[in-house]
N, C-alpha and C positions, 0 to 999 in steps of 0.2 A: 663465460662459464668459468667458475672458480676451480682451483686445484682439486678440492674435495669432490666436486661434481664430476670432473674429468676422471678422477680415480674411481668413483662409484660407477661411472658408465662402463668401466672395464670389468666390473665384477659379475658374478653369476646372478646377482640379484637385480641387475639393471634390466630395464625393459628391452626386450628383443635379444637378450643374451642367450636364450635357449631357442633354437630354431623349432618351428612347428613339428618337424619330423621327430624331434626328441622330447616333445611336450610330456609324454608319459613318464619321463625321468625327472621332471622339474622338481618334485618334492625330494627326490633322492639327492639331486645336486644342490638344491637351495636350503634344505633342512637337515636331512639325515646324515649326509657326509660331513658337513661342517660340525654338526653336533657330535658325531663320533670322534672327530679330531679334537674338538674342544674337551670332550671327556677324557681323551687320551692325554692331553696336555695336563689337565688337573690330576689325573692318576699319577703321572710322573712327578708332579709337585708333591703330591701326598706321600709318595715313596721317598722323596728326598727329605721331607719334613718329619715324617713319622716312621719311616723305615718299613721293613717287612721282616717279621719274626722268622718266617720260613726261609727267606733269602739270607738273613743274618746267620742262620745255621750252616749255610753252604759257603758263603763268600764273606770277605772282609767288608765291614760297614762302608768304607770309602769307595770300594768298587760298586757296591749296591747304589750308593748316592750318585756316582758318576754315570752308571748305566741309566738310572732314573732320570737324571738331567738330560742325557742324550735322547732318551725316549720322548721327553717333553719337547725337546728341540725338533726332533724328527716329526712329531705330531704337528708342531707349529708349521713346519715346512709343508706338510700335507694340507693343512688348513689353508695356507696361502695359495697352494696349487689348486685347491677346490674353488677358492674364492675368485681366482683370476684364471679363467679358462685358457688364456694364452700360455700359462705356465704348466700345462698338462704334463710335459716331460719331467718337470721338477716334482710334480705331484706323484707321477709314476715311480720315480726313483725313491721318493720318500716312502711311498706305500710298500715298495719292495723291502726297504730297510725296516719299516715298521713290522711287516710280516716276519722278517728274520728275527727281530728282537722278541716278538711274542713266541715264535717257535723256539728260540733259544731259551727263553724263560721256561717253557714247557719241558724242554729237554733237560735243563738244569735240575728241575724238580724231579723228573723221572729218574735221571741217572745219578744224581749227587745227593739227593735228600736222604737224610738218616733220621727217622722218627724216633723220639724217645719211647721207651717201653710203655705200652698201654695207650699210646696215642694212635689214632687212625691214620692210615696212609693218605697222602694228599690228593687222592683221585678226584675229589670234588673240585679242588682248586685247578687241577690240570684240565678238567672238563670245562670249567668256567673260562679259563684262558683260551681253550680251543674255540669257544663260542665267539671270541673276538676276531677270529680269522676270516669268516665268510664275507664280512662287509668289505675289507680292503681287497680281498681276492676277487670279489665280484667287480669292484671298481677297476681293478687292474684289467680284468677281462673287457670291461666297457672301453677303457682307454686303448687297449689293444685293437678292439674292433674299430674305434674311431680313427686310430692311426692307419690301420689297414685300408679303411675306406678312403682316406685322404691320399694314401699312396697309390691306390688303384686309380683314383680320379686323375691324379697328376700323370700317371703313366699313360692312361688313355689319351689325355690331352697332348702329351708329347708324341704319341703315335699318330695322332691326327695331323700334327704339324710336319712330321717327317715324311 
């Protein structure tokens, strides 16, 4: 078996990577979570390449670029964590940071945005950004449930031995 085949065998897309008890989540794990993270990577790139008029009103252009690059990097970490189930802890840390970045973006717009006269308030943008939060929050709850299940299983095994 070649290196690429061994690597592929470790991914969420490999045969048998999802146990039958989790089969109902197969599309979430194999399609939607990776797609979400890939879109987040691209969004960060777009923010670096084209900027954000709204954020440029609030922060220095270099800060916006740095945060956008960090957002892409964290989204990539999340994607790696989704792709390789053994890296669930890395994915969880990435998702927490991703949620923090999105929430920070929302907070920056709400608390620091100053609209020019005659321009509408940015509530549409705030609402759209808030729509990005349920997917990583749901994933964090699943990862927490999986961790708790493994913890309980190990604890029961130790109790049987003792």
